[in-house]
N, C-alpha and C positions, 0 to 999 in steps of 0.2 A: 514290526518294531520290536516286539518281544524277542523274536529269534535273532534279530540284529544286535540287540543289547546283550543277549547271552553270548553270542559270538564275540562281541567286543570285550566282554569281561574275560572270557576264556583266552582270547588272544593277548590281552594285557598281562594276564598271569604268565602265559608262555613267554612273552617278551621279557618280563622281569626275571624269570628264571634263566633265560638265555643270556641276558645282560650280566647277571651275577656270575654265571659260569665263565663267560668270556673274560670278564674283568679279572677274576681270580687266576685264570689260566695265563693271561698276559703278564701279570705281575710276577708270578712264579717263574715263568720261562725267562723273562728279562733278567731277574735276579740270578738265576742259575747260569745264564750265558755270561753275565758280567763277572761272576766269581771265577768261572772256568777260564775266561780270557785273561784276567789279572793274575790268576795263579800260574798260567803258562808264561806270561810276559813279565812277571815280577822279578826274576833273576836268571842268570845264565850259569849253567853248569860248566865245569872245566871241559875243554874239548879234548878228544882223544887224538893220538897221532894218526897220520894218514895210513890207511890200510889196516887199522886195528879196530875191531868192533867190540872187543871184550875188555873192560877196564882191568880185569884181573891179570891180563897179560902184561900191561904196563906196570902194574904194581909189583908183579913178580920180578920183572926186569930190574925195577928200582930196589926191590926188597926181596932178595932170594930166600927170605925166611919162610915163606908160605902164603897162600891165598888169604888166610884169615887176617894176618897182619896187614896185608895189602888192602883189604876192604876197609879196615879201620883207618888206615892212612888216607884212603880216598874219601871217606866220610868226613875226616877232619878238614880236608881241602874244601869240600862242599860247604861245611859250616863257615869256614873262613871267608869263602866267596860271598855268602849271604850277609855276613857281618860287615862287609866293606860297603854296603849301601849307605850312602851319606844321608844326612838330615834333609838336604835339598831334594834328593830323589824321593824321599818319603812324602815331603810336602807336595812335590809335583804329582806324585801318585794320587794323593787325596784330591787335588784339583781335577785330575782326569776322571776320577771316580765321581765327583760331584757333577761334572759336565755330562758324564754318561748317564747318571741317574736323571738329570734334568731332561736330557734328550729322550730317554726311555719314557719318562712320564708324559712328555709332550706327545710322543708318538702314540702312547697308550690312550691318552685323552682324546686325541683326534680320531683314532680308530673306534673308540667307544661312542663318541659323538656321532660319527658317521653311521655306525651300526644302529644307534637309537633313532636317528632321524629317518633313515631309509626304512627301518622296520616299522616305525610309527606310521609313515606314509603308506607302506604296503598294508598295514593293519586297517587304516582308515578306508583305503580303497576296497579291501575285502569286506569290511563291515557294511559299506554302502551296497556292494554287490550282493551280500547275503540278505540285506533288507529287500532289495529288488527281487532276488530269486525267491525269497520267502513269501513276498507279496504275490508273485505269480503262482507259486506252488500252492499256497494257501487258498487262493482264489479257485484254482482248478480242483483242489481237494474238497472245498466247501461248496462247490457248485451244486452237487446233488442235495445238500442241505437246504440251499435257497430254493431249489425246485420243490422239495418236499414241503417247505414252509408255505410257499405261494399256493400250492395245490391244496394243502390242508386248510388254509384260510378260506378257500372257496367252498368247502364242504360243510353242509348244515343238515338239519333233519329233513330237508326237502330233497336233497340229492345224495343220500347216503349210499346210493348205488355206485357212485364214482370211486375210483381208487387212485392211489399215487402212481402205481405202475412204473416204478423207477427202473430205468435201463442201465446196464453197465455190468462190470465184473461182480462176481459173488463175494463181496467184501462185507465189512461190518455195516456200512451204510445201506447196502442192498438188503441185508438181513433185517435192519431196522425198518426199512420201508415195507418189506413183506410182513413183518410183525404188525405194523400199523394197518396194512391192508386187511390182515386177519381180524384186527380189532374192529375195523369199519364193517366187515362182514357180519361179525357178531352183533354189533350195534344195529345194523340194518335188520337183522332177524328179530332182535328184541323190539325195535320200534314197530316193525310190521306185525309182530305178534300182539303188541300193545294196541295198535290201531284195530286189528281184527277183534281183539277182546272187547274193546270199547264199543265197536260197532255191533258185535253180537249181543253184548250186555244191553245196549240200548234197544236193540230189536226185541230181546227177550222180555225186557221190562215194559216195552211199549205194548206188547200183545195183551197181557192181562189188563192193563189200564184201558186200552181201547175197548176190550170186551166189557169191562165194568161200565164204561161210559155208554156203550151201545145198549146194554141192558137197562140202565137207568133211563135213557132217552125213550126206549120203547115203552117202559112202564109209565112214564109221564105222558106219552102221546096217546095212551089208551084212554078213550073217553069214558069207558065204563069198567074201571079196574075192579077186580074182586080180591077178596082176602087171599084166596088160593094163588091167584096170579102174582100178587105182590109177594107172597111167601116164596113162591118159586123163583121170582127175580132176586129176592134177598139171598136165597140159597146159592144161586148161580154167582152172584156178586161175591158172596163169602168164599166160594170155592176159588174164584179168580184171585181174591185177596190172599188166600192161603198159598196158592201157587206163587204169587208175587213175593210173599214172605219167605217161602223156601228158597227162591232164587236169591233174594237179598242176603239171606243167612249163608247160602253157599258162597256168594261173592265175598262176603266178609271173612268167611273161613279161609278162602283161597288167598285173600290179601294178607290176613294175619299169618298164615303159614309161610308165605313168601317173604315176610319181614324177618323171619327167624325166631329163635327161642330166646326168651328172657330168663327163664330158670329151667333147671334140669332136676328132676326128682326120680327116685326109683319107680320103675314101671314093670309090671309082670304081664307079658303078652298072653299067657295062658288064661289068666283071670279075665282080662279085657275081652278076649275072643269068646270065652264061655258066656259072658254076660250079653255080648252082642248077638250071638247065635240064639239065645233065649228070647231076646227082645225083638228081633226082626221077624215078621211073619214069613213063614215058609211057603205059603200059597200052594199047599199040597205037595211040595217037592220033598224028596228024600234028602235029609241033612245028615252028613257023616262028619264026625269030629275025631281027631286024634291029637289031643292037647298034652304037651309036656312043658316042663318049666322052661321059660325063656325070659330072663330078666335083663333089662336094659335101663337106661335113664332117658328122660325126656319130659314132654308136656303130656300129662294124663289125658286131658280133653282132646288134644290133637291126635294122639294115638288111638283113642276111641273112635274119633271121626274117620281116621284112616281105615280101621278094621270094619266099621259100619258101612262105609262106602264100598269096600270090596265085597262084603256079604250082600248088600242091597243090589249091587250091579250083577252079582252072580245069580241072584233070585230073579231079577227083572229080565235079564237077557238069557232065557233058558227055554228048554223044551217043556211042553205040558206035563210030561211024565219024567222029567229029568231029575237031576240030583245036584247037590252042592256039598263040597267037602272043605273043611277047615283044618289046618294043621299048624301046630306051633312046636318049637323045640330048638335044639342047637344043630346048626349045619355049618361045617367047616369052622367051628368055634365061634359062630355068630348067632345071637338070638334072632330067630326067623319066624315069620308068619306067612302062610301060603294058603290061598283060596283058589279053588278050581270049580268049574261047573260043566254041564253037558249042554251048552247052548249051541247056536248055529256055528257052522264052519267059518272061520276067520282066516283070510289070506295073510301071508306074511307082510305084504305091502300095506295092509290096513292097520297093522298093530301100531305103527308109529303115529297114525292119525288119531287113534282112539284116546291118546293121552292129551290131545289138544283141547282147549276149552270149547264147549258148545258143539262138540262132535259126538253124535249119538250113533249107537249101533241099532239100526232100525229093524233088523231081521228078528222076528219073533219077540220083539220087545213090546211092552204094554203101552209105550208112547207117553209115559208119565215122567220120563227122565229129563234132567236139565242139561245133560251133556257136560257136566262139571265133575262127575264122580272120580274118574281116573286122573283128571287134572289136579284135583285136590289131593288125591293120594300121592301123586308124584311131588307136589309142592311140600307136603308134610314130610315125606321121606327125605327130600333134599334138606329141609330145615333140621332134621335130626341126623344128617350125615349118613343116611341109610341108602342102600343100593336096591333099586326097584327093577325087576325083570318081568316082562310080559311075554308069554309064549302061547301061541295058538296050539290047541290040541288037535291031532290028526282026525280024531272022531268028532270034533266039534267042541266049541267052547274055548275058554281061556284058562290059563294057569298064571296067576299073578303072585310073585314072590317078593317080599320085602325083607331084606337082611339088615338088621340094626347093628350099630357098633357094639363090640364086646365091652363089658364092664367088669371091674374087679369085684371081689367078694365084699370089700368094705362098702362100696357105693351101692351094691345090690342089697346088702343088709339094711 
């Protein structure tokens, strides 16, 4: 209907322009024809003698004085002929002129009326045809949209694996469907990661709770408990509670880092790394540091947690006589922190799995990890807009680099 209305408006404007041009042209042409016809038939010039085509010959015969005098005499005869028109002839000429004007007006009105009627009829037919064709073409053009809408309505969190899979030419609608399919793929990955995270967190939280309950039940079932046995049970329950507390704290840190930053303050990676290296027990490993100024902005507590997780993972997953190195400074104009160790050999295919929640590196590890260290590091880096790169060393171990966004001198100060 919209296309038909637009066509009707455009056709009406075109018809109005055509009508105006035809009406103006008909009036001008009729007036010009009448003036010419009356000018030709209004009077008769004197006739020349047979066989003479030049009036100067006649005038020279009558007036041997020369052609100039002859022309003047001929002009006088013409003027005399026009003056002989009587008053009756002038009145008759006016009547003829009035009848001609009336006839011309009638013919013009009839032609314009016919033009307007036939053009209006043709415009109405074309408007109806345009509405029909617009309906058909719009239905064909919007058919993929209806297909996409019906398929999208049937997709929920239970069947995120389904896709629109729109077929057809590579046009804008196909591109939109492919974009929506990509969005569904990312949502499926996010939901699957969330389900896996909830399942793993439930399992990790259930383990210490089950252990605590078993220890308490064993202590209560002992008919002759001693002070030492009760103390031992309390110590084991306390250790399980500490493990549970660490897990809950790690989960809260991960959730808080995924939520993003509320405020940004100046942060010096060199100072934070130096404090973390002094605070984390080295367990007999050789610790090497090369710390230079690396200022950025962010959350001080989150950045400390990021560096602490890197150093703790490097110490935990290491060789008995290995080493840990920490470096800070400017790399490609970005404040960067890098931590490497001499742990077990890690395959390239395993690097992507290590940053997932509750995935532990078991080789040569002490078994006390929660599997959330690198996940928290990645979440904190993303919250700060930093780029995290994890590379396996050919000799064994990992090199983890986090490059924070550059900051100006004013914000750094």
